[in-house]
C-alpha positions, 0 to 999 in steps of 0.5 A: 839572676834577680828573677831566680832568687825571687822565684825560690823565695816565693815558692820555697820559703815564703818568709817575708814581712809585708803581704802584697796581693797577687792577681790571677791575670793569666788567661784561662787559655794560657792556664789550660795549656800548662794544666794539659797533658802533653808528650814532653818530659823533663829528667834531671838531677839536682846536686851541690858541691860542699866546700870540702868537695863532697857532692850533696843531692836533692834526695827527698826534696820537692822539685817544682815546675812553675809556669812562666806567666805574667802573674808569676812575675807579679809574685816575683816582683812582690817578693823581690820588694821584700813583701810576702805574696798572697797567691790566693788570687793567682790562678797559675798556682793551680798549674804548677807541678811537683815531684820528689828527688830520688835518693840519687837526686834524680827527678822527672816530669812526664806528660808535659805540654810545650811550654816555658817553665822554671824548675826549682829545688832546694838542696838541704844537708847537715854539717856539724848538726846545722842545716845548710841549703842552697836553692837551685833554679833554671828556665826551661822550655819543653817541646812536644815529643821531646825529652829535656835533660836538666842538671841543676848544680852550683852554677844554677845556685840562686839562694843560700 
């Protein structure tokens, strides 16, 4: 759970106090894997249930697919310690992918290599003019030629 919360903070909000450099310790071979086109895909949906019972989707929100690499964890550790991370030296930032949720909260990533990733999305809504949100995340592993179905819900909540 700690890893998800830190990853969401790192990738979706970026709000902290002290800056810690994150170095790109991922090998070019590892990164080439994540940047390559493959035959795997992920289709999913992001939604949260409000206290009153209504469902809110991630419509219009950016969904991130982030490589699960040692340098990703270095950035997570920096964020968990209450510091901001300077990712300019982290090579993995060029290997992350993004898409946008449609009006029903559906998203898709296509032509993915077989690899381990994190899927993250922030669901945002308004109540009485005030914005509220929740960040959802899950680890996933794509496999060659397979379509992975991901449902991000309150069970995947890592930050509010």
